[in-house]
Each structure stands twice: as C-alpha cells, then as structure tokens.
NUMAR-649681 format. One line per 5 residues: their letters; for each residue x, y, z of N, C-alpha, C, CB. Coordinates in Angstrom, 2 decimals. Glycine has a CB too. Layout:
# NUMAR-649681
a	X:Y:Z:X:Y:Z:X:Y:Z:X:Y:Z; ...
***
This chain:
# NUMAR-649681
xxxxx	0.85:-1.17:0.00:0.00:0.00:0.00:0.90:1.24:0.00:-0.97:-0.01:1.23; 0.65:2.13:-0.91:1.42:3.36:-1.01:0.76:4.43:-0.15:1.54:3.83:-2.49; 1.57:5.13:0.63:1.07:6.25:1.42:2.02:7.42:1.19:0.97:5.89:2.96; 1.46:8.58:0.88:2.26:9.77:0.65:2.55:10.45:1.99:1.54:10.74:-0.31; 3.51:11.36:1.98:3.96:11.98:3.23:2.82:12.69:3.96:5.07:12.97:2.94
xxxxx	1.89:13.30:3.23:0.75:13.97:3.86:-0.11:12.97:4.64:-0.10:14.70:2.81; -0.31:11.79:4.04:-1.12:10.76:4.70:-0.39:10.17:5.89:-1.48:9.65:3.70; 0.89:9.99:5.77:1.67:9.46:6.88:1.62:10.44:8.05:3.13:9.19:6.46; 1.72:11.72:7.76:1.62:12.73:8.81:0.24:12.72:9.44:1.94:14.13:8.24; -0.80:12.67:8.60:-2.18:12.71:9.10:-2.53:11.49:9.95:-3.15:12.81:7.94
xxxxx	-2.05:10.32:9.56:-2.43:9.08:10.24:-1.29:8.48:11.07:-2.89:8.06:9.23; -0.27:9.27:11.38:0.89:8.73:12.09:0.54:8.16:13.47:1.94:9.81:12.24; -0.44:8.74:14.15:-0.82:8.23:15.48:-1.46:6.85:15.37:-1.79:9.20:16.16; -2.12:6.57:14.26:-2.81:5.29:14.07:-1.86:4.24:13.48:-4.03:5.48:13.14; -1.01:4.66:12.56:-0.13:3.73:11.85:1.15:3.49:12.65:0.21:4.27:10.44
xxxxx	1.02:2.70:13.70:2.14:2.37:14.58:2.34:0.86:14.59:1.91:2.90:16.01; 3.59:0.39:14.69:3.83:-1.05:14.76:3.06:-1.71:15.90:5.33:-1.32:14.92; 2.43:-2.84:15.59:1.70:-3.61:16.59:0.26:-3.19:16.79:2.40:-3.51:17.88; -0.18:-2.10:16.20:-1.57:-1.66:16.34:-2.43:-2.26:15.26:-1.65:-0.13:16.28; -3.67:-2.56:15.61:-4.64:-3.06:14.64:-5.38:-1.88:14.06:-5.63:-4.07:15.29
xxxxx	-5.41:-1.81:12.72:-6.04:-0.69:12.04:-6.96:-1.17:10.93:-4.98:0.25:11.48; -7.88:-0.31:10.58:-8.71:-0.51:9.40:-8.26:0.54:8.40:-10.26:-0.40:9.72; -7.86:0.10:7.21:-7.43:1.06:6.20:-8.37:1.00:5.01:-5.97:0.79:5.77; -8.61:2.16:4.44:-9.36:2.25:3.19:-8.34:2.56:2.11:-10.50:3.35:3.26; -8.41:1.82:1.02:-7.44:1.99:-0.06:-8.18:2.15:-1.38:-6.47:0.79:-0.12
xxxxx	-7.45:2.69:-2.33:-7.93:2.76:-3.71:-6.98:1.91:-4.53:-8.00:4.26:-4.25; -7.54:1.02:-5.33:-6.71:0.09:-6.10:-6.72:0.45:-7.58:-7.20:-1.35:-5.90; -5.56:0.29:-8.21:-5.41:0.51:-9.65:-4.76:-0.72:-10.26:-4.57:1.79:-9.94; -5.23:-1.08:-11.45:-4.60:-2.17:-12.20:-3.44:-1.59:-12.99:-5.62:-2.89:-13.15; -2.25:-2.16:-12.81:-1.05:-1.72:-13.52:-0.46:-2.93:-14.24:-0.01:-1.07:-12.54
xxxxx	0.42:-2.69:-15.19:1.02:-3.82:-15.90:1.75:-4.81:-14.99:1.99:-3.31:-16.93; 2.33:-4.30:-13.90:3.07:-5.18:-12.99:2.20:-5.71:-11.85:4.26:-4.43:-12.41; 0.89:-5.46:-11.89:-0.02:-5.96:-10.85:-0.88:-4.85:-10.29:0.77:-6.63:-9.73; -1.53:-5.15:-9.21:-2.43:-4.18:-8.59:-1.64:-3.29:-7.65:-3.58:-4.90:-7.83; -1.92:-2.00:-7.69:-1.28:-1.02:-6.81:-2.37:-0.43:-5.91:-0.55:0.10:-7.63
xxxxx	-2.06:-0.25:-4.62:-3.04:0.32:-3.69:-2.48:1.59:-3.07:-3.42:-0.69:-2.59; -3.37:2.60:-2.93:-3.01:3.86:-2.29:-3.86:4.03:-1.04:-3.20:5.06:-3.27; -3.23:4.48:0.02:-3.94:4.73:1.27:-4.88:5.91:1.11:-2.94:4.98:2.43; -6.14:5.72:1.51:-7.13:6.79:1.50:-7.40:7.25:2.93:-8.44:6.31:0.82; -7.56:6.28:3.85:-7.91:6.61:5.24:-7.45:5.48:6.15:-9.45:6.84:5.39
xxxxx	-7.08:5.81:7.37:-6.68:4.81:8.37:-7.36:5.15:9.69:-5.13:4.77:8.54; -7.92:4.11:10.34:-8.57:4.30:11.63:-8.18:3.16:12.56:-10.12:4.36:11.48; -8.10:3.47:13.83:-7.82:2.45:14.84:-9.01:1.52:14.95:-7.50:3.10:16.21; -8.77:0.23:14.96:-9.87:-0.72:15.09:-10.57:-0.56:16.44:-9.36:-2.15:14.93; -9.83:-0.21:17.49:-10.45:0.01:18.80:-11.45:1.16:18.75:-9.38:0.29:19.86
xxxxx	-11.10:2.23:18.04:-11.99:3.38:17.92:-13.26:3.00:17.16:-11.28:4.54:17.21; -13.12:2.24:16.10:-14.28:1.82:15.32:-15.18:0.91:16.14:-13.84:1.11:14.03; -14.59:-0.08:16.82:-15.37:-1.01:17.63:-16.02:-0.29:18.80:-14.49:-2.16:18.14; -15.30:0.63:19.42:-15.86:1.36:20.56:-17.12:2.11:20.15:-14.84:2.34:21.14; -17.13:2.64:18.95:-18.31:3.36:18.47:-19.49:2.46:18.19:-17.97:4.13:17.24
xxxxx	-19.25:1.17:17.96:-20.33:0.25:17.61:-20.72:-0.68:18.75:-19.92:-0.57:16.41; -19.78:-1.03:19.60:-20.06:-1.93:20.71:-20.76:-1.18:21.83:-18.76:-2.59:21.23; -21.91:-1.68:22.21:-22.68:-1.01:23.24:-22.81:-1.83:24.51:-24.04:-0.66:22.71; -22.44:-3.10:24.44:-22.58:-3.96:25.61:-21.41:-4.93:25.69:-23.92:-4.73:25.57; -20.83:-5.02:26.87:-19.80:-6.00:27.16:-20.41:-6.99:28.14:-18.49:-5.33:27.74
xxxxx	-20.53:-8.23:27.71:-21.11:-9.28:28.54:-19.98:-10.12:29.13:-22.11:-10.18:27.72; -19.95:-10.21:30.46:-18.88:-10.93:31.15:-19.51:-12.02:32.02:-18.01:-9.96:32.03; -19.17:-13.27:31.72:-19.66:-14.39:32.53:-18.53:-14.92:33.38:-20.25:-15.52:31.62; -18.84:-15.12:34.67:-17.82:-15.62:35.59:-18.41:-16.71:36.47:-17.25:-14.47:36.45; -17.52:-17.53:37.00:-18.00:-18.61:37.87:-17.74:-18.33:39.34:-17.35:-19.93:37.47
xxxxx	-17.23:-17.14:39.64:-16.99:-16.75:41.02:-17.08:-15.23:41.16:-15.61:-17.25:41.50; -17.73:-14.76:42.21:-17.79:-13.31:42.41:-16.46:-12.69:42.80:-18.82:-12.99:43.46; -15.46:-13.52:43.11:-14.15:-12.98:43.49:-13.46:-12.27:42.32:-13.26:-14.10:44.01; -13.95:-12.47:41.10:-13.38:-11.79:39.93:-13.87:-10.34:39.81:-13.74:-12.56:38.66; -14.91:-9.97:40.55:-15.51:-8.65:40.41:-14.55:-7.48:40.66:-16.66:-8.53:41.35
xxxxx	-13.73:-7.48:41.72:-12.81:-6.34:41.91:-11.83:-6.16:40.75:-12.03:-6.53:43.21; -11.31:-7.26:40.21:-10.38:-7.17:39.08:-11.09:-6.64:37.83:-9.75:-8.55:38.79; -12.33:-7.03:37.63:-13.11:-6.54:36.49:-13.36:-5.04:36.65:-14.45:-7.30:36.35; -13.76:-4.64:37.85:-14.02:-3.22:38.11:-12.78:-2.37:37.82:-14.47:-3.02:39.57; -11.61:-2.89:38.17:-10.37:-2.15:37.95:-10.09:-1.94:36.46:-9.20:-2.90:38.59
xxxxx	-10.60:-2.82:35.60:-10.38:-2.72:34.15:-11.33:-1.74:33.47:-10.53:-4.08:33.52; -12.51:-1.50:34.06:-13.53:-0.67:33.42:-13.11:0.80:33.43:-14.88:-0.84:34.12; -13.30:1.45:32.29:-12.95:2.87:32.14:-14.20:3.68:31.84:-11.90:3.06:31.02; -14.38:4.76:32.59:-15.50:5.67:32.33:-15.23:6.48:31.07:-15.72:6.61:33.54; -16.28:7.11:30.58:-16.10:8.03:29.47:-16.59:7.53:28.13:-14.70:8.38:29.35
xxxxx	-17.37:6.47:28.11:-17.91:5.95:26.86:-19.41:5.84:26.94:-17.31:4.60:26.52; -19.97:5.12:25.99:-21.42:4.94:25.93:-21.84:3.49:26.17:-21.95:5.41:24.59; -20.89:2.63:26.47:-21.18:1.21:26.61:-21.70:0.82:27.98:-19.96:0.43:26.32; -22.43:-0.28:27.97:-22.94:-0.88:29.20:-22.19:-2.18:29.46:-24.48:-1.12:29.12; -22.24:-2.63:30.70:-21.58:-3.88:31.07:-22.61:-4.78:31.73:-20.36:-3.62:32.02
xxxxx	-22.66:-6.04:31.28:-23.53:-7.06:31.87:-22.62:-8.08:32.55:-24.46:-7.74:30.79; -22.77:-8.23:33.86:-22.01:-9.21:34.62:-22.92:-10.38:34.93:-21.42:-8.59:35.93; -22.48:-11.58:34.61:-23.25:-12.80:34.85:-22.42:-13.70:35.76:-23.63:-13.53:33.50; -22.95:-13.97:36.95:-22.24:-14.83:37.91:-23.02:-16.13:38.04:-22.08:-14.13:39.30; -22.36:-17.24:37.74:-22.98:-18.56:37.89:-22.59:-19.13:39.25:-22.54:-19.52:36.75
xxxxx	-23.58:-19.68:39.95:-23.35:-20.28:41.27:-23.96:-21.68:41.29:-23.95:-19.39:42.41; -23.54:-22.46:42.24:-24.06:-23.82:42.44:-24.02:-24.63:41.15:-25.50:-23.76:42.98; -22.82:-24.70:40.57:-22.57:-25.46:39.34:-23.49:-25.04:38.20:-22.75:-26.95:39.61; -23.78:-23.76:38.10:-24.59:-23.24:37.01:-26.09:-23.30:37.23:-24.27:-23.95:35.79; -26.52:-23.83:38.37:-27.98:-23.92:38.62:-28.58:-22.56:38.91:-28.26:-24.87:39.79
xxxxx	-27.77:-21.64:39.41:-28.24:-20.28:39.67:-27.36:-19.31:38.91:-28.24:-19.96:41.20; -28.00:-18.33:38.28:-27.27:-17.28:37.55:-27.78:-15.93:38.00:-27.43:-17.45:36.00; -26.85:-15.06:38.30:-27.20:-13.71:38.70:-26.69:-12.76:37.61:-26.60:-13.35:40.10; -27.58:-11.92:37.12:-27.20:-10.95:36.10:-27.26:-9.54:36.68:-28.12:-11.07:34.86; -26.17:-8.82:36.50:-26.08:-7.45:36.98:-25.74:-6.58:35.78:-25.00:-7.30:38.13
xxxxx	-26.59:-5.61:35.48:-26.35:-4.73:34.34:-25.91:-3.36:34.84:-27.62:-4.60:33.44; -24.69:-2.97:34.44:-24.16:-1.66:34.78:-24.50:-0.73:33.61:-22.60:-1.71:35.05; -25.33:0.24:33.86:-25.77:1.14:32.78:-24.61:1.95:32.23:-26.86:2.07:33.29; -24.81:2.50:31.06:-23.84:3.21:30.25:-22.77:4.02:30.96:-24.53:4.08:29.38; -21.84:4.45:30.15:-20.78:5.28:30.67:-19.41:4.64:30.60:-21.08:5.64:32.06
xxxxx	-19.28:3.46:29.97:-18.00:2.75:29.91:-17.46:2.71:28.49:-18.15:1.33:30.47; -16.14:2.79:28.38:-15.48:2.63:27.09:-15.33:1.14:26.82:-14.08:3.36:27.05; -15.95:0.66:25.77:-15.94:-0.76:25.42:-15.05:-0.95:24.20:-17.40:-1.29:25.15; -13.95:-1.70:24.37:-13.01:-1.95:23.28:-12.61:-3.42:23.27:-11.75:-1.04:23.41; -12.07:-3.91:22.15:-11.56:-5.28:22.11:-10.44:-5.49:23.13:-11.05:-5.62:20.71
xxxxx	-9.61:-4.48:23.35:-8.54:-4.59:24.34:-9.08:-4.80:25.75:-7.66:-3.36:24.31; -10.16:-4.09:26.07:-10.81:-4.27:27.37:-11.34:-5.69:27.50:-11.96:-3.25:27.56; -12.00:-6.17:26.45:-12.54:-7.53:26.47:-11.44:-8.56:26.69:-13.29:-7.82:25.17; -10.31:-8.39:26.01:-9.18:-9.33:26.18:-8.62:-9.26:27.58:-8.08:-9.02:25.17; -8.50:-8.06:28.13:-7.97:-7.91:29.49:-8.86:-8.58:30.51:-7.82:-6.44:29.83
xxxxx	-10.17:-8.40:30.37:-11.11:-9.01:31.31:-11.14:-10.52:31.14:-12.51:-8.43:31.12; -11.00:-10.99:29.89:-11.03:-12.44:29.63:-9.88:-13.16:30.33:-10.96:-12.70:28.12; -8.78:-12.45:30.58:-7.62:-13.08:31.21:-7.73:-13.15:32.74:-6.37:-12.33:30.84; -8.76:-12.56:33.31:-8.92:-12.55:34.77:-9.37:-13.93:35.25:-9.95:-11.46:35.22; -8.73:-14.42:36.29:-9.09:-15.72:36.84:-10.54:-15.69:37.33:-8.14:-16.11:38.00
xxxxx	-11.31:-16.70:36.93:-12.72:-16.79:37.30:-13.66:-16.34:36.20:-12.97:-15.99:38.52; -13.12:-15.64:35.19:-13.95:-15.21:34.06:-14.03:-16.36:33.06:-13.36:-13.91:33.38; -15.25:-16.72:32.71:-15.50:-17.86:31.83:-15.63:-17.42:30.38:-16.77:-18.60:32.27; -16.33:-16.29:30.13:-16.59:-15.85:28.77:-16.77:-14.34:28.75:-17.84:-16.56:28.19; -16.33:-13.71:27.65:-16.50:-12.27:27.44:-16.98:-12.08:26.02:-15.17:-11.48:27.72
xxxxx	-18.03:-11.25:25.85:-18.57:-10.98:24.51:-18.81:-9.50:24.33:-19.88:-11.77:24.28; -18.48:-9.01:23.13:-18.82:-7.65:22.72:-20.08:-7.73:21.88:-17.65:-6.96:21.93; -21.08:-6.94:22.23:-22.34:-6.94:21.50:-22.51:-5.55:20.90:-23.56:-7.31:22.43; -22.73:-5.49:19.57:-22.89:-4.21:18.89:-24.25:-3.60:19.08:-22.63:-4.37:17.44; -24.38:-2.39:18.56:-25.65:-1.67:18.64:-26.68:-2.36:17.76:-25.48:-0.18:18.20
x	-27.93:-2.29:18.19:-29.00:-2.93:17.43:-29.36:-2.12:16.22:-30.21:-3.14:18.30
***
C-alpha cells in the first residue's frame, strides 16, 4: 500500500507497529499488478468502541468482580452485563451496569484473562 507523506503525517498516530487498524485503499490495475493507495486509516479500537454497546462478562466466582471493576474505564457509551454462575450453574445472577464505559476489544481481552472469568462478549448496537 502506497502512502504519501501527507497521509503518513495525518495518520501517524494510528499507523504504529503492533496496532490493529482498518485502512481504506484505492486500487489501480497496472502492468506489474495491482497497486493500492492509502485513503484513510482508523484504529480498530476506535471503530469497535463506536459500535459496541454492551460488554457481557460471565464468571463462575464473584471474586473476579474487583479485578473486572479495575479494568472498566469511564467516558464511553457502553454498558456492562455481569453474569455470575453459582451452584454449578444452577443459579445465575445478572447485573447490568448502565452506560458510561469505554468498550473496546482490548478491554474484552484484558477481562477475559482474569481468573474466574468464563466468557466475554462484545455486542454491537442494534
């Protein structure tokens, strides 16, 4: 993908090694193959944050709650649903934390690594 100096300057904060990005390109057919030019670059976290409205976290022990709380960041529009299974799954408690959280794939991965967390899902806007 070809990017001109103006585009590199404009998208330098997004185009960093190790970051996941969504790029829009324009393709041209050339004698030596297809050539692509960068049109736009956006952070995948920013795009997902704008679309994800609910983070669903299932855990098998309430002892994971303090670690989950430490991961949550205010300042977004997302909600969090906490599901705690007890008595070998015979009882389930659902707690919905209303909006105000930044929901990103990185947050979901961080919470998924907490001991006692069974499943984490990002749910988009309806």
